[in-house]
N, CA, C, O and the ligand as a Tripos MOL2 file, in Angstrom:
@<TRIPOS>MOLECULE
protein
  273   271    69     0     0
PROTEIN
NO_CHARGES

@<TRIPOS>ATOM
      1 N         175.9070   41.0000  -50.6500 N.3       1 MET1
      2 CA        176.0620   40.4520  -49.2910 C.3       1 MET1
      3 C         175.0110   39.3830  -49.0370 C.2       1 MET1
      4 O         173.8420   39.5490  -49.3820 O.2       1 MET1
      5 N         175.4430   38.2850  -48.4290 N.am      2 LYS2
      6 CA        174.4860   37.2420  -48.0750 C.3       2 LYS2
      7 C         174.9210   36.5830  -46.7720 C.2       2 LYS2
      8 O         176.0750   36.6840  -46.3570 O.2       2 LYS2
      9 N         173.9700   35.9100  -46.1410 N.am      3 CYS3
     10 CA        174.2670   35.1750  -44.9210 C.3       3 CYS3
     11 C         175.1540   33.9880  -45.2620 C.2       3 CYS3
     12 O         174.8610   33.2470  -46.2010 O.2       3 CYS3
     13 N         176.2620   33.7950  -44.4920 N.am      4 GLU4
     14 CA        177.2060   32.7360  -44.8230 C.3       4 GLU4
     15 C         176.7360   31.3750  -44.3260 C.2       4 GLU4
     16 O         177.3670   30.3620  -44.6260 O.2       4 GLU4
     17 N         175.6460   31.3340  -43.5750 N.am      5 ILE5
     18 CA        175.1330   30.0470  -43.1080 C.3       5 ILE5
     19 C         173.9430   29.5960  -43.9670 C.2       5 ILE5
     20 O         173.9660   28.4950  -44.5180 O.2       5 ILE5
     21 N         172.9210   30.4230  -44.0830 N.am      6 CYS6
     22 CA        171.7350   29.9960  -44.8340 C.3       6 CYS6
     23 C         171.7250   30.5490  -46.2560 C.2       6 CYS6
     24 O         170.8930   30.1400  -47.0660 O.2       6 CYS6
     25 N         172.6430   31.4800  -46.5790 N.am      7 GLY7
     26 CA        172.7150   31.9980  -47.9430 C.3       7 GLY7
     27 C         171.6240   32.9900  -48.3010 C.2       7 GLY7
     28 O         171.3680   33.2480  -49.4780 O.2       7 GLY7
     29 N         170.9710   33.5550  -47.2650 N.am      8 LYS8
     30 CA        169.9200   34.5430  -47.5160 C.3       8 LYS8
     31 C         170.5070   35.7840  -48.1850 C.2       8 LYS8
     32 O         171.5480   36.2970  -47.7730 O.2       8 LYS8
     33 N         169.8180   36.2570  -49.2260 N.am      9 ARG9
     34 CA        170.3060   37.3930  -50.0090 C.3       9 ARG9
     35 C         169.3060   38.5470  -49.9880 C.2       9 ARG9
     36 O         168.2440   38.4800  -49.3680 O.2       9 ARG9
     37 N         169.7030   39.6280  -50.7110 N.am     10 GLU10
     38 CA        168.8030   40.7640  -50.8440 C.3      10 GLU10
     39 C         167.5740   40.3880  -51.6800 C.2      10 GLU10
     40 O         167.6450   39.5480  -52.5760 O.2      10 GLU10
     41 N         166.4770   41.0170  -51.3680 N.am     11 GLY11
     42 CA        165.3060   40.9140  -52.2350 C.3      11 GLY11
     43 C         165.0450   42.2720  -52.8460 C.2      11 GLY11
     44 O         165.4240   43.2930  -52.2730 O.2      11 GLY11
     45 N         164.3910   42.3010  -54.0230 N.am     12 LYS12
     46 CA        164.1200   43.5740  -54.6840 C.3      12 LYS12
     47 C         162.6400   43.9040  -54.6030 C.2      12 LYS12
     48 O         161.7880   43.0200  -54.5170 O.2      12 LYS12
     49 N         162.3630   45.1710  -54.6320 N.am     13 GLY13
     50 CA        160.9710   45.5990  -54.6020 C.3      13 GLY13
     51 C         160.8700   47.0730  -54.8950 C.2      13 GLY13
     52 O         161.8540   47.7070  -55.2760 O.2      13 GLY13
     53 N         159.7030   47.6120  -54.7220 N.am     14 ASN14
     54 CA        159.4780   49.0290  -54.9220 C.3      14 ASN14
     55 C         159.1740   49.6970  -53.5930 C.2      14 ASN14
     56 O         158.4500   49.1530  -52.7590 O.2      14 ASN14
     57 N         159.7340   50.8780  -53.4090 N.am     15 SER15
     58 CA        159.2180   51.7020  -52.3340 C.3      15 SER15
     59 C         158.1590   52.6020  -52.9570 C.2      15 SER15
     60 O         158.3880   53.2160  -53.9990 O.2      15 SER15
     61 N         157.0110   52.6720  -52.3180 N.am     16 VAL16
     62 CA        155.8650   53.3620  -52.8930 C.3      16 VAL16
     63 C         155.5120   54.5590  -52.0220 C.2      16 VAL16
     64 O         155.1810   54.4120  -50.8450 O.2      16 VAL16
     65 N         155.5860   55.7420  -52.6170 N.am     17 SER17
     66 CA        155.2550   56.9530  -51.8750 C.3      17 SER17
     67 C         153.7470   57.1230  -51.7820 C.2      17 SER17
     68 O         152.9860   56.3540  -52.3680 O.2      17 SER17
     69 N         153.3390   58.1080  -51.0620 N.am     18 HIS18
     70 CA        151.8980   58.3530  -50.9050 C.3      18 HIS18
     71 C         151.2390   58.6490  -52.2490 C.2      18 HIS18
     72 O         150.0710   58.3180  -52.4550 O.2      18 HIS18
     73 N         151.9890   59.2750  -53.1690 N.am     19 SER19
     74 CA        151.4450   59.5740  -54.4980 C.3      19 SER19
     75 C         151.6150   58.4000  -55.4570 C.2      19 SER19
     76 O         151.4570   58.5500  -56.6690 O.2      19 SER19
     77 N         151.9330   57.2470  -54.9140 N.am     20 GLN20
     78 CA        152.0560   55.9970  -55.6790 C.3      20 GLN20
     79 C         153.2170   56.0140  -56.6750 C.2      20 GLN20
     80 O         153.2450   55.2010  -57.5990 O.2      20 GLN20
     81 N         154.1710   56.9260  -56.5010 N.am     21 VAL21
     82 CA        155.3860   56.8840  -57.3130 C.3      21 VAL21
     83 C         156.2450   55.7430  -56.7950 C.2      21 VAL21
     84 O         156.4880   55.6380  -55.5930 O.2      21 VAL21
     85 N         156.7100   54.8790  -57.7100 N.am     22 LYS22
     86 CA        157.4570   53.6930  -57.2920 C.3      22 LYS22
     87 C         158.9220   53.8250  -57.6700 C.2      22 LYS22
     88 O         159.2610   54.0990  -58.8220 O.2      22 LYS22
     89 N         159.7640   53.6320  -56.7070 N.am     23 THR23
     90 CA        161.1950   53.6010  -56.9700 C.3      23 THR23
     91 C         161.7550   52.3060  -56.4310 C.2      23 THR23
     92 O         161.3080   51.7990  -55.4020 O.2      23 THR23
     93 N         162.7550   51.7650  -57.1490 N.am     24 LYS24
     94 CA        163.3290   50.4760  -56.7580 C.3      24 LYS24
     95 C         164.0590   50.5760  -55.4260 C.2      24 LYS24
     96 O         164.7210   51.5710  -55.1320 O.2      24 LYS24
     97 N         163.9230   49.5340  -54.6400 N.am     25 ARG25
     98 CA        164.6680   49.4690  -53.3850 C.3      25 ARG25
     99 C         165.0900   48.0370  -53.1390 C.2      25 ARG25
    100 O         164.5840   47.1060  -53.7650 O.2      25 ARG25
    101 N         166.0320   47.8730  -52.2100 N.am     26 LEU26
    102 CA        166.5120   46.5400  -51.8370 C.3      26 LEU26
    103 C         166.0090   46.2010  -50.4420 C.2      26 LEU26
    104 O         165.9620   47.0530  -49.5540 O.2      26 LEU26
    105 N         165.6360   44.9380  -50.2700 N.am     27 PHE27
    106 CA        165.3370   44.4320  -48.9340 C.3      27 PHE27
    107 C         166.5360   43.6100  -48.5040 C.2      27 PHE27
    108 O         166.7430   42.5030  -49.0010 O.2      27 PHE27
    109 N         167.3200   44.1370  -47.5940 N.am     28 ARG28
    110 CA        168.5330   43.4300  -47.1790 C.3      28 ARG28
    111 C         168.2390   42.5430  -45.9790 C.2      28 ARG28
    112 O         167.4440   42.9090  -45.1140 O.2      28 ARG28
    113 N         168.8840   41.3620  -45.9230 N.am     29 PRO29
    114 CA        168.7840   40.5610  -44.7130 C.3      29 PRO29
    115 C         169.5200   41.2710  -43.5820 C.2      29 PRO29
    116 O         170.4700   42.0170  -43.8210 O.2      29 PRO29
    117 N         169.0840   41.0370  -42.3710 N.am     30 ASN30
    118 CA        169.6810   41.6870  -41.1980 C.3      30 ASN30
    119 C         170.9900   40.9870  -40.8550 C.2      30 ASN30
    120 O         171.0330   40.1120  -39.9900 O.2      30 ASN30
    121 N         172.0730   41.3910  -41.5580 N.am     31 LEU31
    122 CA        173.3590   40.7130  -41.3940 C.3      31 LEU31
    123 C         174.1550   41.3160  -40.2470 C.2      31 LEU31
    124 O         174.2220   42.5340  -40.0790 O.2      31 LEU31
    125 N         174.7590   40.4240  -39.4610 N.am     32 GLN32
    126 CA        175.5860   40.8410  -38.3290 C.3      32 GLN32
    127 C         176.8960   40.0830  -38.3880 C.2      32 GLN32
    128 O         176.9210   38.8940  -38.7080 O.2      32 GLN32
    129 N         178.0050   40.7830  -38.0730 N.am     33 LYS33
    130 CA        179.2750   40.0700  -37.9180 C.3      33 LYS33
    131 C         179.2900   39.4440  -36.5360 C.2      33 LYS33
    132 O         179.1390   40.1340  -35.5270 O.2      33 LYS33
    133 N         179.4750   38.1300  -36.4990 N.am     34 SER34
    134 CA        179.3490   37.4610  -35.2200 C.3      34 SER34
    135 C         180.3010   36.2750  -35.1510 C.2      34 SER34
    136 O         180.5820   35.6300  -36.1610 O.2      34 SER34
    137 N         180.8010   35.9930  -33.9290 N.am     35 MET35
    138 CA        181.6350   34.8040  -33.7270 C.3      35 MET35
    139 C         180.7140   33.5970  -33.6240 C.2      35 MET35
    140 O         179.8390   33.5460  -32.7600 O.2      35 MET35
    141 N         180.9170   32.6260  -34.5130 N.am     36 VAL36
    142 CA        180.0820   31.4250  -34.4810 C.3      36 VAL36
    143 C         180.9520   30.1800  -34.5820 C.2      36 VAL36
    144 O         182.0040   30.1770  -35.2220 O.2      36 VAL36
    145 N         180.4780   29.1220  -33.9280 N.am     37 LEU37
    146 CA        181.1320   27.8240  -34.0440 C.3      37 LEU37
    147 C         180.5770   27.1510  -35.2880 C.2      37 LEU37
    148 O         179.4660   26.6210  -35.2860 O.2      37 LEU37
    149 N         181.3850   27.1830  -36.3670 N.am     38 TYR38
    150 CA        180.9220   26.6750  -37.6480 C.3      38 TYR38
    151 C         181.9160   25.6480  -38.1570 C.2      38 TYR38
    152 O         183.1090   25.9320  -38.2580 O.2      38 TYR38
    153 N         181.4270   24.4460  -38.4820 N.am     39 LYS39
    154 CA        182.2730   23.3340  -38.9260 C.3      39 LYS39
    155 C         183.4180   23.0830  -37.9420 C.2      39 LYS39
    156 O         184.5520   22.8260  -38.3460 O.2      39 LYS39
    157 N         183.1030   23.1600  -36.6430 N.am     40 GLY40
    158 CA        184.0750   22.8340  -35.5960 C.3      40 GLY40
    159 C         185.0740   23.9230  -35.2730 C.2      40 GLY40
    160 O         185.9700   23.7080  -34.4560 O.2      40 GLY40
    161 N         184.9460   25.1070  -35.9010 N.am     41 GLU41
    162 CA        185.8970   26.1810  -35.6220 C.3      41 GLU41
    163 C         185.1490   27.4660  -35.2990 C.2      41 GLU41
    164 O         184.0630   27.7160  -35.8220 O.2      41 GLU41
    165 N         185.7560   28.2920  -34.4160 N.am     42 TRP42
    166 CA        185.1940   29.6110  -34.1340 C.3      42 TRP42
    167 C         185.6050   30.5620  -35.2360 C.2      42 TRP42
    168 O         186.7930   30.7360  -35.5080 O.2      42 TRP42
    169 N         184.6270   31.1730  -35.8670 N.am     43 GLN43
    170 CA        184.9200   32.0640  -36.9770 C.3      43 GLN43
    171 C         184.0860   33.3260  -36.8570 C.2      43 GLN43
    172 O         182.9740   33.3140  -36.3300 O.2      43 GLN43
    173 N         184.6590   34.4270  -37.3650 N.am     44 LYS44
    174 CA        183.8940   35.6570  -37.4760 C.3      44 LYS44
    175 C         183.2110   35.6280  -38.8310 C.2      44 LYS44
    176 O         183.8800   35.6240  -39.8640 O.2      44 LYS44
    177 N         181.8920   35.6070  -38.8380 N.am     45 MET45
    178 CA        181.1670   35.4590  -40.0920 C.3      45 MET45
    179 C         180.0520   36.4790  -40.1930 C.2      45 MET45
    180 O         179.5250   36.9560  -39.1880 O.2      45 MET45
    181 N         179.7020   36.8050  -41.4420 N.am     46 ASN46
    182 CA        178.5180   37.6180  -41.6940 C.3      46 ASN46
    183 C         177.3140   36.6870  -41.7120 C.2      46 ASN46
    184 O         177.1260   35.9240  -42.6600 O.2      46 ASN46
    185 N         176.5070   36.7520  -40.6730 N.am     47 ILE47
    186 CA        175.3360   35.8740  -40.6220 C.3      47 ILE47
    187 C         174.0940   36.7030  -40.3570 C.2      47 ILE47
    188 O         174.1740   37.7900  -39.7850 O.2      47 ILE47
    189 N         172.9520   36.1910  -40.7720 N.am     48 CYS48
    190 CA        171.7150   36.9240  -40.5640 C.3      48 CYS48
    191 C         171.2590   36.7520  -39.1080 C.2      48 CYS48
    192 O         171.6880   35.8310  -38.4130 O.2      48 CYS48
    193 N         170.3930   37.6490  -38.6720 N.am     49 SER49
    194 CA        170.0030   37.6610  -37.2650 C.3      49 SER49
    195 C         169.2930   36.3700  -36.8680 C.2      49 SER49
    196 O         169.3860   35.9380  -35.7200 O.2      49 SER49
    197 N         168.5760   35.7460  -37.8240 N.am     50 LYS50
    198 CA        167.8790   34.5050  -37.4960 C.3      50 LYS50
    199 C         168.8720   33.3870  -37.2160 C.2      50 LYS50
    200 O         168.6870   32.6150  -36.2750 O.2      50 LYS50
    201 N         169.9340   33.2910  -38.0320 N.am     51 CYS51
    202 CA        170.9560   32.2750  -37.8000 C.3      51 CYS51
    203 C         171.6980   32.5780  -36.4980 C.2      51 CYS51
    204 O         172.0580   31.6650  -35.7540 O.2      51 CYS51
    205 N         171.9210   33.8630  -36.2290 N.am     52 ARG52
    206 CA        172.6250   34.2500  -35.0180 C.3      52 ARG52
    207 C         171.8150   33.8300  -33.7820 C.2      52 ARG52
    208 O         172.3550   33.2930  -32.8150 O.2      52 ARG52
    209 N         170.5150   34.0910  -33.8460 N.am     53 ARG53
    210 CA        169.6440   33.7250  -32.7230 C.3      53 ARG53
    211 C         169.5800   32.2140  -32.5500 C.2      53 ARG53
    212 O         169.6400   31.7060  -31.4300 O.2      53 ARG53
    213 N         169.4570   31.4960  -33.6710 N.am     54 ALA54
    214 CA        169.3830   30.0380  -33.6160 C.3      54 ALA54
    215 C         170.6620   29.4840  -33.0060 C.2      54 ALA54
    216 O         170.6290   28.5440  -32.2130 O.2      54 ALA54
    217 N         171.8010   30.0860  -33.3910 N.am     55 HIS55
    218 CA        173.0850   29.6300  -32.8850 C.3      55 HIS55
    219 C         173.2060   29.9140  -31.3920 C.2      55 HIS55
    220 O         173.6550   29.0670  -30.6190 O.2      55 HIS55
    221 N         172.8010   31.1160  -31.0000 N.am     56 ALA56
    222 CA        172.9040   31.5120  -29.5890 C.3      56 ALA56
    223 C         172.0550   30.6000  -28.7090 C.2      56 ALA56
    224 O         172.4520   30.2670  -27.5930 O.2      56 ALA56
    225 N         170.8970   30.1990  -29.2040 N.am     57 ARG57
    226 CA        170.0220   29.3210  -28.4340 C.3      57 ARG57
    227 C         170.6760   27.9470  -28.2570 C.2      57 ARG57
    228 O         170.5500   27.3150  -27.2090 O.2      57 ARG57
    229 N         171.3830   27.4970  -29.3140 N.am     58 GLY58
    230 CA        171.9800   26.1590  -29.2920 C.3      58 GLY58
    231 C         173.1110   26.0160  -28.2990 C.2      58 GLY58
    232 O         173.0510   25.1600  -27.4170 O.2      58 GLY58
    233 N         174.1570   26.8480  -28.4230 N.am     59 ASP59
    234 CA        175.3120   26.6830  -27.5370 C.3      59 ASP59
    235 C         175.8590   28.0310  -27.0880 C.2      59 ASP59
    236 O         177.0140   28.3660  -27.3510 O.2      59 ASP59
    237 N         175.0380   28.7760  -26.4280 N.am     60 GLU60
    238 CA        175.4410   30.0830  -25.8940 C.3      60 GLU60
    239 C         176.5510   29.9230  -24.8520 C.2      60 GLU60
    240 O         177.4700   30.7390  -24.7760 O.2      60 GLU60
    241 N         176.4490   28.8440  -24.0400 N.am     61 SER61
    242 CA        177.3970   28.6520  -22.9400 C.3      61 SER61
    243 C         178.8060   28.3780  -23.4530 C.2      61 SER61
    244 O         179.7790   28.6000  -22.7320 O.2      61 SER61
    245 N         178.9280   27.8940  -24.6970 N.am     62 LYS62
    246 CA        180.2440   27.5740  -25.2450 C.3      62 LYS62
    247 C         180.9110   28.7650  -25.9290 C.2      62 LYS62
    248 O         182.0900   28.7010  -26.2790 O.2      62 LYS62
    249 N         180.1580   29.8520  -26.1190 N.am     63 SER63
    250 CA        180.6770   31.0040  -26.8290 C.3      63 SER63
    251 C         181.7870   31.6900  -26.0300 C.2      63 SER63
    252 O         181.6320   31.9020  -24.8280 O.2      63 SER63
    253 N         182.9250   32.0480  -26.6870 N.am     64 PRO64
    254 CA        184.0170   32.7160  -25.9790 C.3      64 PRO64
    255 C         183.6420   34.1250  -25.5420 C.2      64 PRO64
    256 O         184.2480   34.6660  -24.6170 O.2      64 PRO64
    257 N         182.6470   34.7300  -26.1980 N.am     65 GLU65
    258 CA        182.2380   36.0830  -25.8390 C.3      65 GLU65
    259 C         181.2730   36.1030  -24.6600 C.2      65 GLU65
    260 O         181.0440   37.1510  -24.0570 O.2      65 GLU65
    261 N         180.7050   34.9340  -24.3320 N.am     66 HIS66
    262 CA        179.7260   34.8690  -23.2670 C.3      66 HIS66
    263 C         180.1010   33.7890  -22.2500 C.2      66 HIS66
    264 O         179.2700   32.9510  -21.9010 O.2      66 HIS66
    265 N         181.3340   33.8050  -21.7790 N.am     67 THR67
    266 CA        181.7400   32.8030  -20.7910 C.3      67 THR67
    267 C         181.2380   33.2190  -19.4170 C.2      67 THR67
    268 O         181.5280   34.3160  -18.9410 O.2      67 THR67
    269 N         180.4910   32.3380  -18.7960 N.am     68 ARG68
    270 CA        179.9200   32.6230  -17.4800 C.3      68 ARG68
    271 C         180.3690   31.5950  -16.4720 C.2      68 ARG68
    272 O         179.9890   31.6690  -15.3040 O.2      68 ARG68
    273 ZN        171.1240   33.0380  -42.1210 Zn       69 ZN69
@<TRIPOS>BOND
     1     1     2 1
     2     2     3 1
     3     3     4 2
     4     3     5 am
     5     5     6 1
     6     6     7 1
     7     7     8 2
     8     7     9 am
     9     9    10 1
    10    10    11 1
    11    11    12 2
    12    11    13 am
    13    13    14 1
    14    14    15 1
    15    15    16 2
    16    15    17 am
    17    17    18 1
    18    18    19 1
    19    19    20 2
    20    19    21 am
    21    21    22 1
    22    22    23 1
    23    23    24 2
    24    23    25 am
    25    25    26 1
    26    26    27 1
    27    27    28 2
    28    27    29 am
    29    29    30 1
    30    30    31 1
    31    31    32 2
    32    31    33 am
    33    33    34 1
    34    34    35 1
    35    35    36 2
    36    35    37 am
    37    37    38 1
    38    38    39 1
    39    39    40 2
    40    39    41 am
    41    41    42 1
    42    42    43 1
    43    43    44 2
    44    43    45 am
    45    45    46 1
    46    46    47 1
    47    47    48 2
    48    47    49 am
    49    49    50 1
    50    50    51 1
    51    51    52 2
    52    51    53 am
    53    53    54 1
    54    54    55 1
    55    55    56 2
    56    55    57 am
    57    57    58 1
    58    58    59 1
    59    59    60 2
    60    59    61 am
    61    61    62 1
    62    62    63 1
    63    63    64 2
    64    63    65 am
    65    65    66 1
    66    66    67 1
    67    67    68 2
    68    67    69 am
    69    69    70 1
    70    70    71 1
    71    71    72 2
    72    71    73 am
    73    73    74 1
    74    74    75 1
    75    75    76 2
    76    75    77 am
    77    77    78 1
    78    78    79 1
    79    79    80 2
    80    79    81 am
    81    81    82 1
    82    82    83 1
    83    83    84 2
    84    83    85 am
    85    85    86 1
    86    86    87 1
    87    87    88 2
    88    87    89 am
    89    89    90 1
    90    90    91 1
    91    91    92 2
    92    91    93 am
    93    93    94 1
    94    94    95 1
    95    95    96 2
    96    95    97 am
    97    97    98 1
    98    98    99 1
    99    99   100 2
   100    99   101 am
   101   101   102 1
   102   102   103 1
   103   103   104 2
   104   103   105 am
   105   105   106 1
   106   106   107 1
   107   107   108 2
   108   107   109 am
   109   109   110 1
   110   110   111 1
   111   111   112 2
   112   111   113 am
   113   113   114 1
   114   114   115 1
   115   115   116 2
   116   115   117 am
   117   117   118 1
   118   118   119 1
   119   119   120 2
   120   119   121 am
   121   121   122 1
   122   122   123 1
   123   123   124 2
   124   123   125 am
   125   125   126 1
   126   126   127 1
   127   127   128 2
   128   127   129 am
   129   129   130 1
   130   130   131 1
   131   131   132 2
   132   131   133 am
   133   133   134 1
   134   134   135 1
   135   135   136 2
   136   135   137 am
   137   137   138 1
   138   138   139 1
   139   139   140 2
   140   139   141 am
   141   141   142 1
   142   142   143 1
   143   143   144 2
   144   143   145 am
   145   145   146 1
   146   146   147 1
   147   147   148 2
   148   147   149 am
   149   149   150 1
   150   150   151 1
   151   151   152 2
   152   151   153 am
   153   153   154 1
   154   154   155 1
   155   155   156 2
   156   155   157 am
   157   157   158 1
   158   158   159 1
   159   159   160 2
   160   159   161 am
   161   161   162 1
   162   162   163 1
   163   163   164 2
   164   163   165 am
   165   165   166 1
   166   166   167 1
   167   167   168 2
   168   167   169 am
   169   169   170 1
   170   170   171 1
   171   171   172 2
   172   171   173 am
   173   173   174 1
   174   174   175 1
   175   175   176 2
   176   175   177 am
   177   177   178 1
   178   178   179 1
   179   179   180 2
   180   179   181 am
   181   181   182 1
   182   182   183 1
   183   183   184 2
   184   183   185 am
   185   185   186 1
   186   186   187 1
   187   187   188 2
   188   187   189 am
   189   189   190 1
   190   190   191 1
   191   191   192 2
   192   191   193 am
   193   193   194 1
   194   194   195 1
   195   195   196 2
   196   195   197 am
   197   197   198 1
   198   198   199 1
   199   199   200 2
   200   199   201 am
   201   201   202 1
   202   202   203 1
   203   203   204 2
   204   203   205 am
   205   205   206 1
   206   206   207 1
   207   207   208 2
   208   207   209 am
   209   209   210 1
   210   210   211 1
   211   211   212 2
   212   211   213 am
   213   213   214 1
   214   214   215 1
   215   215   216 2
   216   215   217 am
   217   217   218 1
   218   218   219 1
   219   219   220 2
   220   219   221 am
   221   221   222 1
   222   222   223 1
   223   223   224 2
   224   223   225 am
   225   225   226 1
   226   226   227 1
   227   227   228 2
   228   227   229 am
   229   229   230 1
   230   230   231 1
   231   231   232 2
   232   231   233 am
   233   233   234 1
   234   234   235 1
   235   235   236 2
   236   235   237 am
   237   237   238 1
   238   238   239 1
   239   239   240 2
   240   239   241 am
   241   241   242 1
   242   242   243 1
   243   243   244 2
   244   243   245 am
   245   245   246 1
   246   246   247 1
   247   247   248 2
   248   247   249 am
   249   249   250 1
   250   250   251 1
   251   251   252 2
   252   251   253 am
   253   253   254 1
   254   254   255 1
   255   255   256 2
   256   255   257 am
   257   257   258 1
   258   258   259 1
   259   259   260 2
   260   259   261 am
   261   261   262 1
   262   262   263 1
   263   263   264 2
   264   263   265 am
   265   265   266 1
   266   266   267 1
   267   267   268 2
   268   267   269 am
   269   269   270 1
   270   270   271 1
   271   271   272 2
@<TRIPOS>SUBSTRUCTURE
     1 MET1         2 RESIDUE 1 A MET
     2 LYS2         6 RESIDUE 1 A LYS
     3 CYS3        10 RESIDUE 1 A CYS
     4 GLU4        14 RESIDUE 1 A GLU
     5 ILE5        18 RESIDUE 1 A ILE
     6 CYS6        22 RESIDUE 1 A CYS
     7 GLY7        26 RESIDUE 1 A GLY
     8 LYS8        30 RESIDUE 1 A LYS
     9 ARG9        34 RESIDUE 1 A ARG
    10 GLU10       38 RESIDUE 1 A GLU
    11 GLY11       42 RESIDUE 1 A GLY
    12 LYS12       46 RESIDUE 1 A LYS
    13 GLY13       50 RESIDUE 1 A GLY
    14 ASN14       54 RESIDUE 1 A ASN
    15 SER15       58 RESIDUE 1 A SER
    16 VAL16       62 RESIDUE 1 A VAL
    17 SER17       66 RESIDUE 1 A SER
    18 HIS18       70 RESIDUE 1 A HIS
    19 SER19       74 RESIDUE 1 A SER
    20 GLN20       78 RESIDUE 1 A GLN
    21 VAL21       82 RESIDUE 1 A VAL
    22 LYS22       86 RESIDUE 1 A LYS
    23 THR23       90 RESIDUE 1 A THR
    24 LYS24       94 RESIDUE 1 A LYS
    25 ARG25       98 RESIDUE 1 A ARG
    26 LEU26      102 RESIDUE 1 A LEU
    27 PHE27      106 RESIDUE 1 A PHE
    28 ARG28      110 RESIDUE 1 A ARG
    29 PRO29      114 RESIDUE 1 A PRO
    30 ASN30      118 RESIDUE 1 A ASN
    31 LEU31      122 RESIDUE 1 A LEU
    32 GLN32      126 RESIDUE 1 A GLN
    33 LYS33      130 RESIDUE 1 A LYS
    34 SER34      134 RESIDUE 1 A SER
    35 MET35      138 RESIDUE 1 A MET
    36 VAL36      142 RESIDUE 1 A VAL
    37 LEU37      146 RESIDUE 1 A LEU
    38 TYR38      150 RESIDUE 1 A TYR
    39 LYS39      154 RESIDUE 1 A LYS
    40 GLY40      158 RESIDUE 1 A GLY
    41 GLU41      162 RESIDUE 1 A GLU
    42 TRP42      166 RESIDUE 1 A TRP
    43 GLN43      170 RESIDUE 1 A GLN
    44 LYS44      174 RESIDUE 1 A LYS
    45 MET45      178 RESIDUE 1 A MET
    46 ASN46      182 RESIDUE 1 A ASN
    47 ILE47      186 RESIDUE 1 A ILE
    48 CYS48      190 RESIDUE 1 A CYS
    49 SER49      194 RESIDUE 1 A SER
    50 LYS50      198 RESIDUE 1 A LYS
    51 CYS51      202 RESIDUE 1 A CYS
    52 ARG52      206 RESIDUE 1 A ARG
    53 ARG53      210 RESIDUE 1 A ARG
    54 ALA54      214 RESIDUE 1 A ALA
    55 HIS55      218 RESIDUE 1 A HIS
    56 ALA56      222 RESIDUE 1 A ALA
    57 ARG57      226 RESIDUE 1 A ARG
    58 GLY58      230 RESIDUE 1 A GLY
    59 ASP59      234 RESIDUE 1 A ASP
    60 GLU60      238 RESIDUE 1 A GLU
    61 SER61      242 RESIDUE 1 A SER
    62 LYS62      246 RESIDUE 1 A LYS
    63 SER63      250 RESIDUE 1 A SER
    64 PRO64      254 RESIDUE 1 A PRO
    65 GLU65      258 RESIDUE 1 A GLU
    66 HIS66      262 RESIDUE 1 A HIS
    67 THR67      266 RESIDUE 1 A THR
    68 ARG68      270 RESIDUE 1 A ARG
    69 ZN69       273 GROUP 0 **** ****
């Protein structure tokens, strides 16, 4: 899974217990399904929370889910 706007993907690392035993884990981007105006069309896309916030700041008033 990756963000469809910025292409952010999972990162790998270790989770480390108190006894310093290391097991592999994934760091996933905070992906949300969201309606976004992308390339001139409203689409439901898997985007990360940072892209979602950036988008909401840009044209929140134009969003069909937030018509005021
Ligand atoms: Zn993103």
